[in-house]
C-alpha positions in Angstrom: 12.0 47.5 0.5 8.3 48.1 0.3 5.9 45.2 -0.3 5.3 46.3 -3.8 9.1 46.4 -4.6 9.6 42.9 -3.0 6.9 41.5 -5.3 8.5 43.0 -8.4 12.0 41.9 -7.5 10.9 38.3 -6.6 9.0 38.2 -9.8 12.0 39.2 -11.8 14.2 36.7 -10.0 11.7 33.9 -10.8 11.8 34.9 -14.5 15.6 34.6 -14.4 15.3 31.1 -12.8 12.8 30.1 -15.6 15.1 31.5 -18.3 18.2 29.8 -16.8 16.4 26.4 -16.7 15.3 26.8 -20.3 18.9 27.3 -21.5 20.7 25.2 -18.9 21.4 22.3 -21.3 22.7 24.6 -24.0 24.9 26.4 -21.5 26.6 23.2 -20.3 27.4 22.4 -23.9 29.0 25.8 -24.5 31.8 26.0 -22.0 32.7 29.6 -22.7 29.2 30.9 -22.4 28.7 28.8 -19.2 31.9 30.3 -17.6 30.8 33.8 -18.6 27.3 33.4 -17.1 28.6 31.8 -13.9 31.2 34.6 -13.5 28.5 37.4 -14.0 26.1 35.9 -11.5 28.9 35.0 -9.1 29.9 38.7 -8.9 26.5 39.8 -7.7 25.0 36.9 -5.8 26.4 37.7 -2.4 25.2 41.3 -2.8 21.7 40.0 -3.8 21.5 37.8 -0.7 22.5 40.8 1.5 20.0 43.2 -0.2 17.0 40.9 -0.8 16.4 39.3 2.6 12.6 38.8 2.2 11.6 35.1 1.8 9.8 35.9 -1.5 13.2 36.9 -2.9 15.5 34.3 -1.2 13.5 31.4 -2.6 14.4 32.2 -6.3 17.9 33.3 -5.2 18.6 29.9 -3.7 17.4 28.3 -6.9 19.8 30.5 -8.8 22.6 29.6 -6.5 22.0 25.9 -7.1 22.7 26.5 -10.8 26.2 27.8 -9.9 29.2 26.0 -8.6 29.7 26.5 -4.9 32.9 28.4 -5.5 30.9 31.1 -7.3 28.8 31.7 -4.2 31.3 31.1 -1.4 29.5 33.1 1.3 26.2 31.3 0.7 27.5 27.8 -0.1 29.7 27.6 3.0 26.6 28.1 5.2 24.1 25.8 3.6 24.9 22.6 5.5 25.0 24.7 8.7 21.6 26.1 8.0 20.3 22.5 7.5 21.8 21.5 10.8 20.2 24.5 12.7 16.8 24.1 11.0 13.9 23.8 13.4 12.7 20.2 13.9 9.2 21.2 12.8 10.4 22.8 9.5 8.3 22.4 6.4 9.6 21.3 3.0 9.6 24.8 1.6 12.2 25.8 4.2 14.8 23.1 3.4 14.0 21.7 0.0 16.0 24.2 -2.0 19.0 23.9 0.4 19.0 20.1 -0.2 18.7 20.7 -4.0 21.8 23.1 -3.8 24.0 20.6 -1.9 23.0 17.8 -4.3 23.6 19.9 -7.4 27.1 20.8 -5.9 28.0 17.2 -5.5 27.7 17.4 -1.7 24.9 14.8 -1.2 27.4 12.8 1.0 27.4 15.6 3.5 23.6 15.5 3.8 23.6 11.7 4.1 26.3 11.9 6.9 24.2 14.5 8.8 21.0 12.3 8.4 22.9 9.1 9.5 24.5 11.0 12.5 21.2 12.4 13.7 19.4 9.0 13.4 22.3 7.3 15.2 22.5 9.9 18.0 18.8 9.8 18.7 18.8 6.0 19.3 18.8 5.0 22.9 22.4 4.0 23.8 23.6 1.2 26.0 26.4 3.5 27.2 28.1 6.8 26.5 31.1 5.4 24.6 29.3 5.3 21.2 27.9 8.7 22.0 31.3 10.5 22.3 32.8 8.9 19.2 30.0 10.1 17.0 29.8 13.7 18.3 33.4 14.5 17.1 32.1 14.2 13.5 29.7 17.1 13.9 31.7 20.3 14.2 28.8 22.3 15.6 27.2 21.0 18.8 23.6 20.5 17.6 21.0 18.3 19.2 20.1 15.3 17.1 16.9 15.8 15.1 15.7 12.4 13.9 12.3 13.8 12.6 14.1 16.3 10.5 16.6 13.7 9.3 13.6 11.6 8.1 12.0 14.6 6.5 15.3 15.3 4.6 15.5 11.7 3.6 11.9 11.7 2.4 12.5 14.8 0.2 15.7 13.3 -1.2 14.0 10.1 -2.3 10.8 11.7 -3.5 12.5 13.7 -6.3 14.3 12.0 -9.2 17.3 14.4 -9.4 18.1 14.3 -5.7 17.4 10.5 -5.5 19.9 9.9 -8.3 22.5 12.0 -6.5 22.1 10.1 -3.3 22.1 6.6 -4.9 25.2 7.5 -6.9 27.2 7.7 -3.5 27.6 4.0 -3.6 26.9 1.1 -1.2 29.0 2.0 1.8 27.3 5.2 3.1 23.9 3.9 2.1 24.4 0.6 3.7 25.4 2.3 6.9 22.2 4.4 6.8 20.2 1.3 6.0 21.6 -0.4 9.1 20.9 2.6 11.3 17.3 2.8 10.1 16.9 -0.9 10.8 18.0 -0.4 14.4 14.9 1.8 15.0 12.7 -1.2 15.2 14.0 -1.6 18.8 12.4 1.7 19.6 9.2 0.6 17.9 9.1 -2.6 20.0 9.6 -0.5 23.2 6.5 1.5 22.4 4.6 -1.6 21.5 5.5 -3.6 24.7 5.9 -0.9 27.4 2.9 0.0 29.6 4.4 3.5 30.4 5.7 6.3 28.2 9.4 7.2 28.6 9.7 11.0 28.0 13.3 10.5 27.0 12.6 7.9 24.4 12.2 8.9 20.7 8.6 9.3 19.6 6.5 6.5 18.2 5.8 8.5 15.0 9.6 8.8 14.4 10.2 5.2 15.1 7.5 4.1 12.7 8.8 6.4 9.9 12.3 5.1 10.4 11.0 1.5 10.2 9.2 2.2 6.9 12.2 4.1 5.5 14.4 1.1 6.2 12.2 -1.0 3.9 12.0 1.8 1.3 15.7 2.3 1.2 16.3 -1.4 1.0 14.1 -1.6 -2.1 16.1 1.2 -3.7 19.4 -0.5 -2.9 18.2 -3.9 -4.1 17.1 -2.2 -7.4 20.5 -0.7 -7.8 22.4 -3.8 -6.8 24.1 -5.5 -9.8 23.8 -8.9 -8.1 22.7 -10.8 -5.0 19.6 -10.3 -2.9 21.0 -8.9 0.3 18.3 -6.2 0.7 15.5 -8.7 -0.1 16.9 -10.8 2.7 16.9 -7.8 5.0 13.1 -7.4 4.2 12.6 -11.1 4.9 14.3 -10.7 8.3 12.0 -7.8 9.0 9.0 -10.0 8.1 10.3 -12.6 10.6 10.6 -9.8 13.2 7.0 -8.7 12.5 5.8 -12.3 12.9 7.8 -12.9 16.1 7.5 -9.5 17.9 4.5 -7.7 16.5 1.8 -10.3 15.7 1.5 -11.4 19.3 0.0 -8.0 20.1 -2.7 -8.5 17.5 -5.1 -9.6 20.2 -8.2 -8.1 21.7 -7.4 -6.1 24.8 -9.0 -7.0 28.0 -11.5 -4.6 29.5 -9.6 -4.5 32.8 -6.2 -4.1 31.2 -6.1 -0.4 31.6 -5.6 2.3 29.0 -2.3 0.9 27.7 -3.6 -2.5 27.0 -5.8 -1.0 24.3 -2.8 0.9 22.8 -0.7 -2.1 21.6 -3.3 -3.8 19.4 -3.9 -0.8 17.0 -0.2 0.0 17.0 0.6 -3.7 16.1 -1.9 -3.4 13.2 -0.3 -0.1 12.1 3.2 -1.5 12.1 2.0 -4.7 10.2 0.1 -2.7 7.6 3.1 -0.3 7.1 5.4 -3.2 6.5 3.0 -4.8 4.1 2.7 -1.6 2.1 6.5 -1.5 1.7 6.4 -5.2 0.5 3.6 -4.4 -1.9 5.7 -1.6 -3.5 8.7 -4.0 -3.7 6.4 -6.5 -5.6 4.9 -3.7 -7.7 8.2 -2.7 -9.2 9.1 -6.4 -9.9 11.9 -6.8 -7.3 10.4 -9.8 -5.5 11.8 -13.2 -6.4 10.1 -16.6 -5.6 11.7 -16.7 -2.1 10.5 -13.2 -1.2 7.0 -13.9 -2.4 6.8 -17.1 -0.5 8.1 -15.4 2.7 5.6 -12.5 2.5 2.7 -14.8 1.7 3.7 -16.8 4.8 3.6 -13.6 6.9 0.1 -12.8 5.4 -1.1 -16.3 6.5 0.2 -15.7 10.0 -1.4 -12.3 10.2 -4.8 -13.7 9.3 -4.4 -16.4 11.9 -3.8 -13.8 14.6 -6.8 -12.9 16.8 -7.4 -9.5 15.3 -5.5 -10.1 12.1 -8.7 -9.3 10.2 -7.8 -5.6 10.8 -5.0 -6.0 8.2 -7.2 -7.5 5.4 -7.1 -4.2 3.4 -3.3 -4.4 3.5 -3.0 -8.1 2.7 -5.2 -8.0 -0.4 -2.8 -5.8 -2.4 0.0 -8.3 -1.6 -2.2 -11.0 -3.2 -2.9 -8.8 -6.1 0.8 -8.0 -6.8 1.9 -11.6 -6.4 -0.9 -12.9 -8.7 -0.2 -10.1 -11.2 3.5 -11.0 -11.4 2.5 -14.4 -12.8 0.0 -13.4 -15.4 1.4 -15.5 -18.3 2.9 -13.7 -21.3 2.9 -16.9 -23.4 2.5 -20.6 -23.0 6.2 -21.4 -23.3 7.0 -21.3 -19.6 9.3 -24.1 -18.5 7.7 -26.9 -16.6 9.4 -26.2 -13.3 8.4 -22.5 -13.5 4.8 -23.6 -14.0 5.1 -25.8 -10.9 6.4 -22.9 -8.9 3.6 -20.7 -10.2 1.0 -23.3 -9.3 2.3 -23.5 -5.8 2.5 -19.8 -5.2 -0.9 -19.1 -6.7 -2.4 -21.9 -4.7 -1.2 -20.1 -1.6 -2.7 -16.9 -2.9 -6.1 -18.6 -3.5 -6.0 -20.2 0.0 -5.2 -16.8 1.7 -8.1 -15.2 -0.3 -10.5 -17.9 1.0 -9.3 -17.2 4.5 -10.0 -13.5 4.0 -13.6 -14.1 2.8 -14.2 -16.4 5.8 -12.9 -13.7 8.2 -15.1 -11.0 6.6 -18.1 -13.3 6.9 -17.3 -14.0 10.6 -16.9 -10.3 11.4 -20.2 -9.4 9.8 -21.9 -12.1 11.9 -20.2 -11.1 15.2 -20.0 -7.3 14.8 -22.3 -6.2 12.0 -21.3 -2.5 12.0 -17.6 -3.1 12.4 -17.8 -5.8 9.8 -19.4 -3.5 7.3 -16.7 -0.9 7.9 -14.0 -3.5 7.4 -15.6 -4.8 4.2 -15.9 -1.2 2.8 -12.2 -0.5 3.6 -11.3 -3.7 1.7 -13.3 -2.9 -1.4 -10.7 -1.1 -3.5 -8.1 -3.8 -3.0 -10.7 -6.5 -3.5 -11.6 -5.0 -6.8 -8.0 -4.8 -7.9 -7.4 -8.4 -6.9 -10.4 -9.8 -8.7 -9.4 -7.9 -11.8 -6.1 -9.8 -11.9 -7.7 -13.1 -10.9 -10.1 -13.0 -13.9 -7.2 -13.2 -16.3 -6.7 -16.8 -15.2 -9.2 -19.3 -16.6 -7.6 -22.3 -14.8 -6.7 -23.5 -11.3 -5.6 -22.4 -8.8 -6.7 -18.7 -9.4 -10.0 -19.7 -10.9 -10.8 -21.0 -7.4 -11.0 -17.3 -6.3 -14.4 -17.0 -8.0 -15.5 -20.4 -6.6 -14.9 -18.9 -3.1 -16.9 -15.7 -4.0 -19.7 -17.7 -5.4 -19.8 -20.2 -2.6 -20.0 -17.6 0.2 -22.8 -15.7 -1.6 -24.8 -18.9 -2.0 -24.3 -19.8 1.6 -25.4 -16.4 2.8 -28.5 -16.3 0.6 -29.4 -19.9 1.3 -29.3 -19.2 5.0 -31.6 -16.2 4.5 -34.1 -18.4 2.6 -34.0 -21.1 5.2 -35.0 -18.6 7.9 -38.2 -17.5 6.1 -41.3 -18.5 8.0 -44.0 -16.6 6.0 -44.7 -16.7 2.3 -44.6 -12.9 2.2 -40.9 -13.1 3.1 -40.1 -14.7 -0.2 -38.9 -11.8 -2.3 -36.5 -11.7 -5.3 -33.8 -9.0 -5.0 -33.4 -6.5 -7.8 -30.2 -4.7 -6.7 -27.2 -5.4 -4.5 -28.8 -3.3 -1.8 -31.5 -6.0 -1.5 -28.8 -8.7 -0.8 -27.4 -9.7 2.6 -24.3 -7.8 3.8 -21.4 -9.8 2.4 -23.2 -10.7 -0.8 -23.9 -6.9 -1.2 -20.2 -6.1 -0.9 -19.0 -8.9 -3.1 -21.5 -8.5 -5.9 -20.9 -4.7 -5.9 -17.3 -5.4 -6.6 -17.9 -8.1 -9.2 -20.4 -5.9 -11.1 -18.0 -3.0 -11.3 -16.1 -4.7 -14.1 -17.6 -6.5 -17.1 -14.6 -8.9 -17.4 -14.9 -9.8 -13.7 -18.7 -10.2 -14.1 -18.1 -12.6 -17.0 -15.6 -14.6 -15.0 -18.0 -14.8 -12.1 -20.9 -16.0 -14.4 -18.6 -18.6 -15.9 -18.0 -20.0 -12.4 -21.8 -20.0 -11.7 -22.4 -22.1 -14.8 -19.5 -24.4 -14.0 -20.8 -25.0 -10.5 -24.3 -25.7 -11.8 -23.1 -28.0 -14.5 -21.1 -30.0 -12.0 -24.2 -30.3 -9.8 -22.4 -28.8 -6.9 -25.6 -26.8 -6.5 -28.6 -29.0 -6.1 -31.1 -28.1 -3.4 -34.1 -25.8 -4.1 -32.9 -23.2 -1.7 -29.4 -23.2 -3.4 -31.0 -22.9 -6.8 -33.2 -20.1 -5.5 -30.1 -18.4 -4.1 -28.4 -18.6 -7.6 -31.5 -17.0 -9.2 -31.3 -14.2 -6.6 -27.8 -13.5 -7.8 -28.8 -13.7 -11.5 -31.8 -11.4 -10.8 -29.5 -8.7 -9.5 -27.1 -9.1 -12.5 -30.1 -9.0 -14.8 -31.2 -5.6 -13.4 -27.7 -4.1 -14.2 -28.1 -5.0 -17.9 -24.7 -6.7 -17.9 -23.4 -9.9 -19.5 -26.6 -11.1 -21.1 -25.0 -14.1 -22.8 -23.4 -15.3 -19.6 -26.6 -14.6 -17.7 -28.7 -16.7 -20.1 -26.1 -19.5 -20.0 -26.3 -19.7 -16.2 -30.1 -19.5 -16.3 -30.2 -22.4 -18.7 -28.1 -24.4 -16.3 -30.5 -23.6 -13.4 -33.4 -24.6 -15.6 -32.1 -28.1 -16.1 -32.1 -28.7 -12.4 -34.9 -26.5 -11.1 -37.8 -28.6 -12.4 -36.5 -31.6 -10.4 -37.8 -29.7 -7.4 -41.3 -29.0 -8.6 -43.5 -28.7 -5.5 -46.9 -30.3 -5.8 -48.2 -29.2 -2.4 -51.8 -27.9 -2.6 -51.1 -25.5 0.2 -50.5 -22.1 -1.4 -48.8 -21.0 1.9 -46.2 -23.8 1.8 -42.8 -22.0 1.9 -41.1 -24.5 -0.4 -43.9 -24.1 -3.0 -43.6 -20.3 -2.8 -39.9 -20.4 -3.2 -40.2 -22.7 -6.2 -42.9 -20.6 -7.9 -40.9 -17.4 -7.3 -37.8 -19.1 -8.7 -39.6 -20.2 -11.9 -40.9 -16.7 -12.4 -37.4 -15.2 -12.0 -35.9 -17.8 -14.3 -38.5 -17.1 -17.1 -37.8 -13.4 -16.8 -34.1 -14.0 -17.4 -34.6 -16.5 -20.2 -36.9 -14.0 -22.0 -34.2 -11.3 -22.1 
């Protein structure tokens, strides 16, 4: 056919697909009409496949075939699984997605799952040849195992509602077998992590990492489908223990004389850890995590942050804190006492981990300013989400989150004021850009949300009223914060309340020195000026 004819035919076939989809539900309800339509299309489909071989035409033809029972298109349907087996390992979704749709719509999802499981099993390094021979009998055609393609098929199946439902409907036995096989790939991951040389016969790192992540994802689906028990949550907890025992020891700085491979393990360990935390975040996000699971994952987060380069995983740890905290946002005040106790314990751990995160960010900014800034920036989205959840709690332990934020900003600004040696150095900031690095990041996050800003100012007033802030430099640091907030035009009521609390303490520090160049006097006068500007709002 000429190019023009191909375009016309493919367009017509696409129209037929659209029309079929629009009447599919009605057809299924009218058995006679459905049989007639299937028979009509069944008579011509094989000829269509022979005549219209261009990809533009075969795409809608395969879609049409998926609407028919396999017996109506025997020549095509008999070869679909074989085509999936022979597919090039680097195939893109457009080459296999419709074939997978066909098999699922024909009730043959089990065949796809068997192929995926076989390939993933075959590709694993074996202890001997015995297991090898017993599996190969099951594949009629001798085809090399393609683990990357198996994972690509699996990704497609679980990324689309209709195919996902077909696969999950197969029941526990085949899915549990696949889950076990995927879990075995962590041994390949560890080999890549711990070896100093590349084995050309070993499966690729990328494949092993994808299988590791899919093990967690599939476990979440199976736990969601389970009518009782927590077998798959337990599996994730075992994986958390494996990460703690086998992966975290590699979260160390590589020595300069350790060669090229010594620098490979640390970023890989961070990637494995972050990938696992992302799976756990998703499990928590959909409400699958129980108390035990939350406790285990928070424990892992603590261990990560205690590792030498655990700070690299901060952007992945914060979403865990957010999801755990979010799962406890109270719906009412009628919670049983024991539940409140459990909540207090878990949220106390969340608050402690958050404090550790802020300490690590401050340390990184001191030791490696540029790397520290990049780390802080990468943590900003998750930090914003976490503070948004934390502000919904007006009591301990999560109210302590804002105490941590306020304290670190005060410490950083106080340190800056204490370093001033000339009166000209005493300047009141007007924007977050004028603040020191960590204060800049934290205040930027706080000021993004009016509710978070209010919660932060409540903490400022509370700290001042408790006289936890007392020295002149600390009060000046508070006024620097309030000055920045003032210039944003936000939270005027909270701002004035905090300023009033400062006023009650500031005049205790009136400096009577006659020397106009006395640093303390200049700081005091600058503070009074800033205070009056805020109170005059």
